[in-house]
Legacy VTK file of the C-alpha trace (Angstrom):
# vtk DataFile Version 3.0
C-alpha trace
ASCII
DATASET POLYDATA
POINTS 142 float
17.530 -11.890 -9.526
14.196 -13.773 -10.680
11.523 -10.937 -9.894
9.584 -13.802 -8.914
11.586 -15.578 -6.325
12.516 -14.320 -3.126
14.701 -16.039 -0.811
13.304 -17.350 2.512
14.875 -15.503 4.503
13.958 -11.980 2.944
10.113 -13.322 2.474
9.956 -13.596 6.674
11.453 -10.216 6.805
8.610 -9.126 4.606
6.275 -11.083 6.557
7.575 -9.905 10.089
7.336 -6.162 8.671
4.382 -6.331 6.768
2.269 -9.289 9.172
0.333 -9.808 5.548
-1.124 -6.453 5.268
-1.236 -4.326 2.073
1.605 -1.412 3.037
-0.220 1.014 1.307
-4.010 0.794 2.525
-3.725 -1.902 5.533
-5.785 -4.370 3.712
-5.433 -7.397 5.576
-4.420 -10.700 3.430
-7.490 -12.400 5.136
-9.868 -9.624 3.906
-9.059 -9.771 0.098
-8.682 -13.410 0.101
-5.613 -13.386 -2.215
-2.136 -13.652 -1.082
-0.193 -10.210 -0.737
2.419 -9.495 -4.080
5.595 -8.357 -3.332
6.080 -4.651 -5.050
9.677 -3.203 -5.706
8.775 -0.035 -4.249
11.279 1.539 -6.762
10.499 -0.722 -9.634
13.247 -2.715 -10.641
13.084 -1.200 -14.378
14.011 2.311 -12.670
17.209 0.284 -10.771
15.252 -0.699 -8.102
17.111 -3.368 -6.332
15.282 -6.799 -4.599
16.175 -5.871 -1.184
13.903 -5.470 2.186
14.709 -1.533 1.884
13.317 -1.665 -1.614
10.176 -4.749 -1.111
7.076 -4.472 0.723
3.706 -6.542 0.675
0.868 -4.868 -1.309
-2.085 -5.867 -2.327
-3.418 -6.730 -5.751
-5.118 -3.646 -6.115
-2.899 -1.354 -5.124
0.174 -3.054 -6.910
-1.865 -3.159 -10.312
-2.962 0.705 -9.832
1.225 1.732 -8.449
2.805 -0.274 -11.546
6.011 1.687 -11.869
4.821 4.976 -10.603
7.310 6.497 -8.115
5.820 9.934 -8.226
2.530 11.185 -8.608
0.450 14.730 -8.531
-1.393 16.373 -5.329
-4.676 16.872 -5.843
-4.572 19.587 -3.139
-1.012 21.504 -4.970
-0.994 20.217 -8.467
2.503 19.073 -7.470
4.112 16.009 -8.491
5.642 14.387 -5.257
7.097 10.964 -4.783
4.390 8.308 -3.663
4.779 6.803 -0.242
7.711 4.661 0.595
6.626 2.151 3.425
9.982 1.173 4.087
11.098 5.401 5.220
8.079 6.332 6.053
5.081 5.826 8.845
1.496 5.207 7.523
0.131 7.356 10.169
2.215 10.234 9.176
0.803 10.121 5.906
-2.575 8.531 6.190
-5.684 8.303 8.195
-9.011 6.291 8.072
-12.292 8.857 7.672
-14.747 7.939 10.638
-16.299 5.514 8.786
-13.179 3.314 8.781
-14.019 2.839 4.906
-12.073 5.140 3.348
-8.112 6.562 3.281
-7.759 9.964 3.863
-4.519 11.489 2.574
-2.928 13.924 5.648
0.233 15.228 3.078
0.929 15.833 -0.199
2.653 12.347 -0.402
-0.152 10.615 1.027
-2.917 12.555 -0.751
-1.355 11.242 -4.064
-0.804 8.299 -3.018
-4.430 7.937 -2.115
-5.165 8.863 -5.840
-2.260 6.780 -7.723
-3.287 3.832 -6.182
-7.108 4.456 -6.270
-7.219 3.265 -2.991
-10.849 4.827 -2.289
-13.065 3.430 -5.310
-16.271 2.107 -4.833
-15.624 -1.405 -5.237
-13.353 -1.495 -2.094
-15.174 1.201 -0.004
-18.061 -1.194 -0.183
-15.709 -4.056 0.754
-14.371 -1.928 3.493
-18.139 -1.510 4.453
-18.934 -4.470 5.118
-15.472 -5.552 6.612
-16.533 -3.050 9.015
-19.523 -4.040 9.640
-17.828 -7.342 11.362
-15.631 -5.838 12.901
-12.621 -6.583 10.525
-11.198 -3.442 9.491
-9.859 -0.970 9.712
-6.642 -2.769 11.017
-5.357 -1.818 14.587
-1.736 -0.453 14.078
LINES 1 143
142 0 1 2 3 4 5 6 7 8 9 10 11 12 13 14 15 16 17 18 19 20 21 22 23 24 25 26 27 28 29 30 31 32 33 34 35 36 37 38 39 40 41 42 43 44 45 46 47 48 49 50 51 52 53 54 55 56 57 58 59 60 61 62 63 64 65 66 67 68 69 70 71 72 73 74 75 76 77 78 79 80 81 82 83 84 85 86 87 88 89 90 91 92 93 94 95 96 97 98 99 100 101 102 103 104 105 106 107 108 109 110 111 112 113 114 115 116 117 118 119 120 121 122 123 124 125 126 127 128 129 130 131 132 133 134 135 136 137 138 139 140 141
């Protein structure tokens, strides 16, 4: 199957599950001003299938930083751990927002490694989140 084509029913499943939020950083499509991309959680190059259990919506920033990675180094333990898997793991078990609502905090080894690998707290996005918070657009309600 082409990486650009998704059957309508599969796209609808993603819309229902992810509600136009990035499955990794929880940025909404409305805030980014760009359509969400479809991410193969396990990349096709590594045998990942184009099935609901292996797909999620991701903002362009997260998708580009994730690339074909499936593991990363936990900055606390220096262990290589799997990246967050949005179809099998709950976001709230691995991540939280800091008190300002602008930075994603990794709560577990998986969360910490994912935050670093996806550069989830770079200066540009944190500044954007600060503006979104100031008008009540962020962080999104679970």
